[in-house]
C-alpha positions as a printed NumPy array, in Angstrom:
array([[ 29.86 ,  -1.619,  -9.747],
       [ 29.847,   1.938,  -8.378],
       [ 26.431,   3.454,  -7.745],
       [ 24.959,   6.583,  -6.179],
       [ 22.176,   5.687,  -3.739],
       [ 19.893,   8.368,  -2.374],
       [ 18.64 ,   7.282,   1.051],
       [ 15.366,   8.741,   2.313],
       [ 14.947,   7.442,   5.841],
       [ 11.82 ,   9.443,   6.599],
       [  9.644,   9.005,   9.662],
       [  8.877,   6.445,  12.348],
       [ 10.791,   3.207,  11.873],
       [ 12.266,   4.454,   8.598],
       [ 15.718,   5.337,   9.981],
       [ 16.018,   2.057,  11.897],
       [ 15.195,  -0.256,   9.017],
       [ 17.146,   1.657,   6.361],
       [ 20.221,   1.493,   8.617],
       [ 19.98 ,  -2.303,   8.573],
       [ 19.471,  -2.408,   4.807],
       [ 22.57 ,  -0.244,   4.356],
       [ 24.572,  -2.643,   6.555],
       [ 23.556,  -5.531,   4.316],
       [ 24.346,  -3.553,   1.154],
       [ 27.765,  -2.738,   2.612],
       [ 28.371,  -6.432,   3.286],
       [ 27.447,  -7.216,  -0.321],
       [ 29.807,  -4.445,  -1.434],
       [ 32.654,  -6.06 ,   0.48 ],
       [ 32.171,  -9.526,  -0.94 ],
       [ 31.106,  -8.507,  -4.452],
       [ 33.471,  -5.575,  -5.036],
       [ 30.819,  -2.872,  -5.285],
       [ 30.952,   0.707,  -4.081],
       [ 27.784,   2.513,  -2.994],
       [ 27.904,   6.255,  -2.396],
       [ 25.009,   7.127,  -0.07 ],
       [ 23.43 ,  10.579,  -0.016],
       [ 20.81 ,  11.133,   2.693],
       [ 17.783,  13.351,   2.042],
       [ 14.681,  14.453,   3.973],
       [ 11.045,  13.691,   3.228],
       [  7.792,  13.477,   5.174],
       [  7.554,  14.588,   8.785],
       [ 11.24 ,  15.332,   9.216],
       [ 11.13 ,  17.663,   6.193],
       [  7.893,  19.236,   7.456],
       [  9.446,  19.998,  10.836],
       [ 12.339,  21.821,   9.202],
       [ 10.099,  23.723,   6.785],
       [  7.712,  24.911,   9.514],
       [ 10.244,  25.496,  12.297],
       [  9.823,  29.273,  12.133],
       [  6.032,  29.275,  11.642],
       [  3.644,  30.293,  14.386],
       [  0.872,  27.91 ,  15.45 ],
       [ -1.63 ,  30.174,  13.698],
       [  0.317,  29.902,  10.449],
       [  0.497,  26.112,  10.768],
       [ -3.27 ,  25.933,  11.202],
       [ -3.659,  27.573,   7.788],
       [ -1.65 ,  24.851,   6.014],
       [ -4.734,  22.703,   5.571],
       [ -6.103,  25.44 ,   3.278],
       [ -3.02 ,  25.538,   1.048],
       [ -3.129,  24.093,  -2.459],
       [ -1.516,  20.719,  -3.102],
       [  1.72 ,  22.032,  -4.588],
       [  2.343,  24.269,  -1.59 ],
       [  1.594,  21.461,   0.868],
       [  3.868,  19.088,  -1.036],
       [  6.777,  21.509,  -0.808],
       [  6.754,  21.108,   2.976],
       [  7.263,  17.341,   2.876],
       [  9.16 ,  16.914,  -0.411],
       [ 11.802,  19.668,  -0.551],
       [ 13.692,  20.607,  -3.693],
       [ 16.975,  19.426,  -2.185],
       [ 15.549,  15.907,  -1.947],
       [ 14.367,  15.995,  -5.544],
       [ 17.839,  17.134,  -6.577],
       [ 19.412,  14.198,  -4.74 ],
       [ 17.009,  11.761,  -6.395],
       [ 17.628,  13.324,  -9.8  ],
       [ 21.365,  12.819,  -9.279],
       [ 20.85 ,   9.131,  -8.497],
       [ 18.648,   8.767, -11.577],
       [ 21.026,  10.603, -13.899],
       [ 24.021,   8.522, -12.787],
       [ 22.336,   5.128, -13.008],
       [ 21.745,   4.812,  -9.266],
       [ 18.656,   4.22 ,  -7.161],
       [ 16.69 ,   5.346,  -4.115],
       [ 16.448,   3.403,  -0.858],
       [ 13.313,   4.599,   0.876],
       [ 12.193,   4.076,   4.477],
       [  8.727,   5.433,   5.266],
       [  6.868,   8.718,   5.669],
       [  3.87 ,   9.703,   7.745],
       [  2.989,  10.865,  11.239],
       [ -0.304,  11.26 ,  13.036],
       [  0.363,  14.935,  13.809],
       [  0.886,  16.031,  10.195],
       [ -1.895,  17.946,   8.401],
       [ -4.046,  15.606,   6.325],
       [ -2.577,  14.529,   2.987],
       [  0.784,  16.313,   3.38 ],
       [  2.888,  13.144,   3.624],
       [  0.85 ,  11.398,   0.933],
       [  1.246,  14.349,  -1.437],
       [  5.009,  13.931,  -1.128],
       [  4.747,  10.251,  -2.07 ],
       [  2.446,  10.934,  -5.004],
       [  4.626,  13.768,  -6.234],
       [  7.726,  11.596,  -6.113],
       [  6.051,   8.782,  -8.034],
       [  4.617,  11.111, -10.662],
       [  7.936,  12.899, -11.183],
       [  9.745,   9.689, -12.033],
       [  6.906,   7.888, -13.83 ],
       [  7.28 ,   4.672, -11.869],
       [  5.236,   1.461, -11.809],
       [  4.988,  -0.492,  -8.562],
       [  6.277,  -4.068,  -8.37 ],
       [  5.133,  -5.554,  -5.088],
       [  5.944,  -9.215,  -4.456],
       [  3.423, -11.284,  -2.543],
       [  5.542, -13.741,  -0.585],
       [  4.496, -16.478,   1.799],
       [  7.695, -18.073,   3.109],
       [  7.306, -21.803,   3.817],
       [  8.824, -21.342,   7.286],
       [  6.201, -18.66 ,   8.096],
       [  3.281, -20.035,   6.068],
       [  1.446, -21.397,   9.112],
       [  0.921, -17.785,  10.246],
       [ -1.18 , -17.003,   7.173],
       [ -4.88 , -16.314,   7.691],
       [ -5.446, -18.927,   4.97 ],
       [ -5.131, -21.585,   7.674],
       [ -7.615, -19.971,  10.042],
       [-11.151, -21.258,  10.651],
       [-14.055, -18.981,   9.624],
       [-14.901, -16.171,  12.051],
       [-18.471, -14.907,  12.151],
       [-18.693, -11.101,  12.087],
       [-22.14 , -10.472,  13.511],
       [-23.732,  -7.083,  13.186],
       [-21.308,  -5.787,  10.554],
       [-23.013,  -3.266,   8.301],
       [-22.015,  -0.87 ,   5.508],
       [-23.702,   2.478,   4.919],
       [-22.609,   4.407,   1.821],
       [-23.397,   7.845,   0.385],
       [-25.729,   7.845,  -2.616],
       [-23.114,   9.666,  -4.666],
       [-20.271,   7.48 ,  -5.898],
       [-17.987,   6.567,  -8.76 ],
       [-20.785,   4.303, -10.016],
       [-23.022,   7.255, -10.904],
       [-20.37 ,   9.884, -11.625],
       [-20.236,  11.987, -14.785],
       [-18.077,  10.536, -17.566],
       [-15.938,  11.943, -20.36 ],
       [-14.364,  10.06 , -23.245],
       [-11.924,  10.945, -25.998],
       [-10.147,   9.01 , -28.718],
       [ -7.546,   7.644, -26.31 ],
       [ -8.815,   8.306, -22.778],
       [-11.765,   7.866, -20.436],
       [-12.729,   9.616, -17.197],
       [-15.333,   9.094, -14.48 ],
       [-15.931,  11.62 , -11.723],
       [-16.207,  10.636,  -8.047],
       [-18.111,  13.444,  -6.349],
       [-19.494,  14.101,  -2.885],
       [-21.702,  16.953,  -1.765],
       [-21.685,  18.309,   1.764],
       [-25.461,  17.9  ,   2.072],
       [-25.382,  14.311,   0.84 ],
       [-22.606,  13.346,   3.221],
       [-24.352,  15.017,   6.151],
       [-27.444,  12.943,   5.421],
       [-25.504,   9.668,   5.161],
       [-23.309,  10.176,   8.211],
       [-26.167,  11.342,  10.429],
       [-28.313,   8.391,   9.404],
       [-25.468,   6.055,  10.373],
       [-25.075,   7.678,  13.774],
       [-28.818,   7.598,  14.382],
       [-28.948,   3.909,  13.53 ],
       [-25.971,   3.228,  15.781],
       [-27.694,   5.107,  18.575],
       [-30.811,   2.963,  18.174],
       [-28.963,  -0.359,  17.881],
       [-26.044,   0.291,  20.269],
       [-23.586,  -0.464,  17.492],
       [-20.204,   1.18 ,  17.098],
       [-19.414,   3.464,  14.166],
       [-16.371,   3.499,  11.901],
       [-15.525,   5.701,   8.925],
       [-13.303,   3.956,   6.346],
       [-12.064,   6.378,   3.715],
       [ -9.139,   7.454,   1.558],
       [ -8.964,  10.915,   3.119],
       [ -5.165,  10.862,   2.982],
       [ -5.187,  11.11 ,  -0.823],
       [ -8.615,  12.01 ,  -2.258],
       [-10.289,  15.378,  -1.638],
       [-13.78 ,  13.871,  -1.912],
       [-12.849,  11.385,   0.794],
       [-11.411,  14.179,   2.95 ],
       [-14.832,  15.831,   2.825],
       [-16.329,  12.551,   4.085],
       [-13.716,  12.331,   6.839],
       [-14.283,  15.93 ,   7.92 ],
       [-18.052,  15.428,   7.954],
       [-17.674,  12.3  ,  10.07 ],
       [-15.406,  14.121,  12.503],
       [-17.889,  16.954,  12.899],
       [-20.94 ,  14.723,  13.355],
       [-19.061,  12.411,  15.738],
       [-18.494,  15.34 ,  18.079],
       [-22.226,  16.042,  18.146],
       [-22.98 ,  12.438,  19.124],
       [-20.211,  12.202,  21.708],
       [-21.461,  10.217,  24.692],
       [-24.404,   8.852,  22.682],
       [-22.63 ,   6.67 ,  20.106],
       [-19.435,   4.694,  20.571],
       [-16.731,   4.936,  17.939],
       [-15.018,   1.694,  16.995],
       [-12.308,   1.174,  19.594],
       [ -9.827,  -0.288,  17.088],
       [ -9.661,   2.898,  15.057],
       [ -8.104,   6.342,  15.189],
       [-10.936,   8.462,  16.62 ],
       [-13.459,   6.362,  14.733],
       [-11.593,   6.485,  11.409],
       [ -9.362,   4.173,   9.39 ],
       [ -7.818,   4.663,   5.984],
       [ -9.471,   2.114,   3.694],
       [ -6.231,   0.195,   3.091],
       [ -5.784,  -0.303,   6.827],
       [ -9.463,  -1.09 ,   7.296],
       [ -9.214,  -3.936,   4.798],
       [ -6.107,  -5.342,   6.458],
       [ -7.539,  -5.07 ,   9.953],
       [-10.896,  -6.616,   9.093],
       [ -9.17 ,  -9.525,   7.349],
       [ -6.698, -10.083,  10.189],
       [ -8.966,  -9.397,  13.186],
       [-12.57 ,  -9.531,  11.958],
       [-14.055,  -9.98 ,  15.434],
       [-13.007,  -6.434,  16.313],
       [-15.507,  -5.085,  13.801],
       [-18.581,  -7.056,  14.839],
       [-21.601,  -4.878,  15.652],
       [-20.07 ,  -2.006,  13.738],
       [-21.646,   0.307,  11.187],
       [-19.008,   1.26 ,   8.631],
       [-19.47 ,   4.446,   6.652],
       [-17.647,   4.145,   3.33 ],
       [-17.891,   5.051,  -0.323],
       [-19.878,   2.399,  -2.202],
       [-16.843,   0.903,  -3.97 ],
       [-14.916,   0.684,  -0.702],
       [-17.98 ,  -0.737,   1.008],
       [-18.127,  -3.518,  -1.591],
       [-14.459,  -4.269,  -0.908],
       [-14.927,  -4.495,   2.872],
       [-18.122,  -6.538,   2.583],
       [-16.365,  -9.026,   0.311],
       [-13.666,  -9.483,   2.963],
       [-16.228, -10.03 ,   5.717],
       [-18.132, -12.531,   3.596],
       [-15.001, -14.61 ,   2.963],
       [-13.603, -14.558,   6.503],
       [-17.068, -15.531,   7.759],
       [-16.929, -18.668,   5.63 ],
       [-19.086, -17.789,   2.617],
       [-16.444, -19.297,   0.313],
       [-14.379, -22.252,   1.455],
       [-10.619, -22.278,   1.224],
       [ -8.982, -24.557,  -1.353],
       [ -7.427, -26.959,   1.176],
       [ -5.26 , -28.803,  -1.323],
       [ -3.851, -25.53 ,  -2.666],
       [ -3.06 , -24.043,   0.72 ],
       [ -1.39 , -27.252,   1.854],
       [  0.934, -26.785,  -1.121],
       [  1.563, -23.224,   0.096],
       [  2.353, -24.506,   3.585],
       [  4.96 , -26.854,   2.187],
       [  6.496, -24.724,  -0.562],
       [  5.294, -21.17 ,  -0.038],
       [  4.064, -18.915,  -2.818],
       [  5.523, -16.023,  -4.815],
       [  3.369, -13.738,  -6.923],
       [  3.783, -10.169,  -8.107],
       [  1.342,  -7.272,  -8.123],
       [  1.987,  -4.601, -10.755],
       [  0.344,  -1.35 ,  -9.689],
       [  0.054,   1.727, -11.871],
       [  1.319,   4.718,  -9.851],
       [  0.915,   7.859, -11.959],
       [ -2.743,   7.998, -12.982],
       [ -6.26 ,   7.16 , -11.893],
       [ -8.108,   8.849,  -9.055],
       [ -4.888,   9.923,  -7.367],
       [ -3.862,  12.177, -10.255],
       [ -7.095,  13.013, -12.074],
       [ -8.708,  16.446, -12.068],
       [ -9.986,  17.402,  -8.632],
       [-11.715,  20.207,  -6.792],
       [-12.18 ,  20.821,  -3.09 ],
       [-15.033,  23.181,  -2.275],
       [-17.223,  24.014,   0.692],
       [-20.307,  22.383,  -0.824],
       [-18.929,  19.91 ,  -3.378],
       [-15.626,  18.061,  -3.734],
       [-14.626,  15.664,  -6.472],
       [-11.791,  13.509,  -7.779],
       [-11.582,  12.035, -11.276],
       [-10.685,   8.509, -12.354],
       [ -8.765,   9.124, -15.564],
       [ -6.854,   6.691, -17.778],
       [ -5.421,   6.942, -21.264],
       [ -4.578,   4.076, -23.588],
       [ -0.8  ,   4.528, -23.323],
       [ -0.808,   4.157, -19.536],
       [ -2.917,   1.002, -19.657],
       [ -0.957,  -0.503, -22.545],
       [  2.357,   0.165, -20.807],
       [  1.063,  -1.511, -17.645],
       [  0.007,  -4.575, -19.617],
       [  3.407,  -4.792, -21.285],
       [  5.255,  -4.567, -17.958],
       [  3.029,  -7.265, -16.481],
       [  3.62 ,  -9.488, -19.505],
       [  7.394,  -9.299, -19.034],
       [  7.135, -10.08 , -15.327],
       [  4.668, -12.891, -15.941],
       [  6.993, -14.496, -18.478],
       [  9.942, -14.269, -16.071],
       [  7.899, -16.03 , -13.387],
       [  6.638, -18.684, -15.8  ],
       [  2.966, -17.999, -15.063],
       [  0.125, -18.52 , -17.518],
       [ -2.306, -15.72 , -16.709],
       [ -2.346, -12.   , -16.043],
       [ -5.194, -10.958, -13.749],
       [ -6.629,  -7.46 , -14.069],
       [ -8.438,  -5.99 , -11.041],
       [-11.452,  -3.914, -12.054],
       [-14.574,  -2.363, -10.555],
       [-17.749,  -3.506, -12.311],
       [-20.175,  -0.725, -13.172],
       [-17.584,   2.042, -13.484],
       [-17.324,   3.149, -17.141],
       [-13.611,   3.972, -17.019],
       [-12.845,   0.424, -15.925],
       [-14.806,  -0.779, -18.94 ],
       [-12.439,   1.298, -21.068],
       [ -9.453,  -0.078, -19.101],
       [-10.608,  -3.65 , -19.806],
       [-11.074,  -2.965, -23.514],
       [ -7.567,  -1.505, -23.895],
       [ -6.048,  -4.429, -21.989],
       [ -7.9  ,  -6.927, -24.175],
       [ -6.307,  -5.308, -27.229],
       [ -2.883,  -5.325, -25.582],
       [ -3.217,  -9.006, -24.638],
       [ -4.217,  -9.88 , -28.194],
       [ -1.259,  -7.938, -29.587],
       [  1.361,  -9.34 , -27.186],
       [ -0.097, -12.832, -26.928],
       [ -0.789, -13.273, -23.223],
       [ -3.788, -14.722, -21.437],
       [ -5.813, -12.093, -19.591],
       [ -8.428, -12.637, -16.892],
       [-10.696,  -9.802, -15.706],
       [-11.565,  -9.915, -12.   ],
       [-14.086,  -7.74 , -10.178],
       [-13.79 ,  -6.706,  -6.53 ],
       [-15.616,  -9.72 ,  -5.128],
       [-13.762, -12.236,  -7.302],
       [-10.358, -10.743,  -6.555],
       [-10.931, -10.672,  -2.794],
       [-12.281, -14.222,  -2.753],
       [ -9.337, -15.567,  -4.754],
       [ -6.732, -13.783,  -2.658],
       [ -8.265, -14.949,   0.631],
       [ -8.945, -18.548,  -0.375],
       [ -6.572, -19.619,  -3.179],
       [ -3.844, -17.025,  -3.868],
       [ -1.631, -19.502,  -5.706],
       [ -4.221, -19.581,  -8.501],
       [ -3.479, -15.93 ,  -9.266],
       [ -1.178, -14.974, -12.081],
       [  0.679, -11.696, -12.151],
       [ -1.864,  -9.133, -10.975],
       [ -2.226,  -5.685, -12.513],
       [ -4.237,  -2.903, -10.945],
       [ -5.042,   0.771, -11.119],
       [ -3.371,   3.111,  -8.673],
       [ -6.155,   3.012,  -6.096],
       [ -7.156,  -0.637,  -6.506],
       [ -3.527,  -1.684,  -6.288],
       [ -3.099,   0.409,  -3.176],
       [ -5.824,  -1.305,  -1.159],
       [ -5.494,  -4.787,  -2.682],
       [ -1.766,  -5.166,  -2.072],
       [ -2.227,  -4.168,   1.556],
       [ -4.906,  -6.843,   1.854],
       [ -2.415,  -9.293,   0.356],
       [  0.015,  -8.364,   3.108],
       [ -2.655,  -9.226,   5.68 ],
       [ -3.026, -12.673,   4.087],
       [  0.619, -13.376,   4.876],
       [ -0.218, -12.97 ,   8.553],
       [  1.382, -11.544,  11.672],
       [  3.547,  -8.831,  10.161],
       [  3.973,  -6.429,   7.276],
       [  7.655,  -6.295,   8.147],
       [  8.663,  -8.983,   5.649],
       [  7.026,  -7.579,   2.49 ],
       [  9.239,  -5.586,   0.066],
       [  8.427,  -3.492,  -2.974],
       [  9.952,  -1.451,  -5.756],
       [  8.753,   1.355,  -8.   ],
       [ 10.649,   1.431, -11.302],
       [ 10.214,   3.515, -14.452],
       [ 10.7  ,   2.568, -18.09 ],
       [ 14.337,   3.71 , -18.003],
       [ 15.101,   1.393, -15.069],
       [ 15.362,   4.026, -12.322],
       [ 13.878,   2.635,  -9.126],
       [ 12.709,   3.495,  -5.625],
       [ 12.907,   0.592,  -3.167],
       [ 10.888,   0.445,   0.044],
       [  9.152,  -1.831,   2.503],
       [  5.347,  -1.662,   2.605],
       [  4.599,  -1.438,   6.337],
       [  4.654,   2.343,   6.574],
       [  6.213,   4.447,   9.293],
       [  4.684,   2.533,  12.257],
       [  5.203,   5.433,  14.703],
       [  3.876,   3.38 ,  17.621],
       [  6.993,   1.178,  17.615],
       [  9.548,   3.695,  16.361],
       [ 12.728,   3.933,  18.421],
       [ 12.057,   0.755,  20.388],
       [ 14.408,  -1.471,  18.414],
       [ 11.669,  -3.985,  17.627],
       [ 10.833,  -3.154,  13.99 ],
       [ 11.38 ,  -5.977,  11.525],
       [ 14.012,  -4.897,   8.954],
       [ 13.539,  -7.881,   6.613],
       [ 11.149,  -6.092,   4.228],
       [ 13.56 ,  -3.194,   3.789],
       [ 16.483,  -5.583,   3.347],
       [ 14.507,  -7.542,   0.748],
       [ 13.743,  -4.248,  -0.992],
       [ 17.473,  -3.524,  -1.061],
       [ 17.977,  -6.966,  -2.637],
       [ 15.412,  -6.072,  -5.313],
       [ 17.503,  -2.951,  -5.915],
       [ 20.596,  -5.102,  -6.38 ],
       [ 18.752,  -7.226,  -8.94 ],
       [ 17.646,  -4.193, -10.934],
       [ 21.15 ,  -2.697, -10.806],
       [ 22.471,  -5.886, -12.373],
       [ 23.741,  -8.017,  -9.48 ],
       [ 21.307, -10.925,  -9.372],
       [ 23.861, -13.138,  -7.634],
       [ 24.349, -10.603,  -4.861],
       [ 20.578, -10.283,  -4.474],
       [ 20.274, -14.06 ,  -4.136],
       [ 22.931, -13.995,  -1.423],
       [ 20.711, -11.604,   0.542],
       [ 17.577, -13.705,   0.034],
       [ 19.43 , -16.829,   1.153],
       [ 20.833, -15.046,   4.212],
       [ 17.309, -13.982,   5.189],
       [ 16.061, -17.563,   4.874],
       [ 18.885, -18.769,   7.134],
       [ 18.225, -16.04 ,   9.701],
       [ 14.537, -16.96 ,   9.906],
       [ 15.437, -20.55 ,  10.816],
       [ 16.906, -19.422,  14.137],
       [ 15.824, -15.877,  14.969],
       [ 12.734, -13.693,  14.905],
       [ 11.917, -10.075,  15.625],
       [  9.038,  -9.45 ,  18.007],
       [  6.363,  -9.228,  15.307],
       [  6.956, -12.788,  14.06 ],
       [  8.303, -14.344,  17.266],
       [  7.308, -17.936,  18.046],
       [  8.383, -20.548,  20.614],
       [ 11.631, -22.241,  19.737],
       [ 13.287, -19.202,  18.176],
       [ 15.592, -16.544,  19.563],
       [ 13.983, -13.118,  19.788],
       [ 16.215, -10.427,  18.34 ],
       [ 16.127,  -6.663,  17.928],
       [ 16.046,  -4.735,  14.675],
       [ 19.829,  -4.321,  14.783],
       [ 20.468,  -7.944,  15.753],
       [ 18.406,  -9.228,  12.829],
       [ 20.414,  -7.013,  10.489],
       [ 23.673,  -8.252,  12.024],
       [ 22.61 , -11.868,  11.582],
       [ 21.764, -11.388,   7.917],
       [ 25.103,  -9.619,   7.385],
       [ 26.839, -12.589,   9.043],
       [ 25.217, -15.066,   6.656],
       [ 26.03 , -12.888,   3.638],
       [ 29.715, -12.868,   4.605],
       [ 29.739, -16.598,   5.323],
       [ 28.388, -17.282,   1.846],
       [ 31.206, -15.357,   0.155]])
């Protein structure tokens, strides 16, 4: 086959890992008779640098005040959209590295990602893979770790008490914060930390939601006032973590967050508390089930809706009040259920699990629509709240079916799933594919700027993503050759993130070379 592939290398480790994926694709091309025409395009920090090269520092400082469309244009240029459109229109695909840098204005990189996903109407397919050869690294096999002094403080305003709106085929719930309410919550947390000598951490979704950005900005301002009086959590970025990362870090290294007051929206607080409860031993692990995982591994799929929910609902960012809106219509939810049903049937699983937030009216609507879809299409549906879903993932993940989730829930839950695997995000692939079959293929670890350019990034997730691309383009045999080559490589070699005694430590490039070698040997 001949295909046009748009390559967006992006920031951080993106160029390194996409280079290795391209090497593997080229090896497959040689042995399978394919031809891939690669077109490289900019996105994220590299695009931002070019767009702002002639701006003064004063002009750059004003970017934070720009509207979302203007911000997005800096990190997702029209030339990149044109290149992606060309791949779509010619039956090709997009190989995506990563975007994001610490020095970018808040939300600029994320707006590029959201804009790309919305433009192409994609749904996320993220495999949850525990390889048998790496299974012993999973946190499933770890003894409970007590997290003493962990505490959540949440604003009174939340999605649970937000205004609602309902039509014939949609439902919305508003998530709103006021400046005065946040000031009260954040100051009370700092005062309590001052009295108890605890550390403080703000866990939010400031990179996407404007209400959460108001929380982040309030925290930043109050933290400066208490400088020298209250210690910020040392395992954070100036006392802050994005909620996805907070969940992963607390699951993987819970002891780092002992004696810490976490300021978070109520729904995020419930999520983090559920993690702490499980890792502390409140629910025992299914020993028989995880022994099966240790011997045979596990493969599940998370289907995440990418074009709706809080990330795309009506929003407003003001000086006194900011809000986002959780919005879903029946078509979006029905389509998600249908996609999950197809995937579930392919995997031979019995149940589809829907992740929902109890007490939020729009999730009640979501559940009702899914019930109707399940009845129509004939699949078994299980509704899981935040606590149930976290407990199952952290104690008995093999009991899950194919998991479907809203945009935001899928975002944080799939990152937690990556933490369950243990040691590294560098082996977890994903795809985002629309109804017409056009897909964007990327690893899930992000840009990892702290290790960029050192030659130590693990390219396996990006190479697995490229294999998923091969499958969707019609070459399942070629994809299996890649998966088999990865399995063989892991029996002898490891990158730094998954290195263990008895294996040869290799660089990013060397791991790619080894996988290419095994692909060619299999031909």
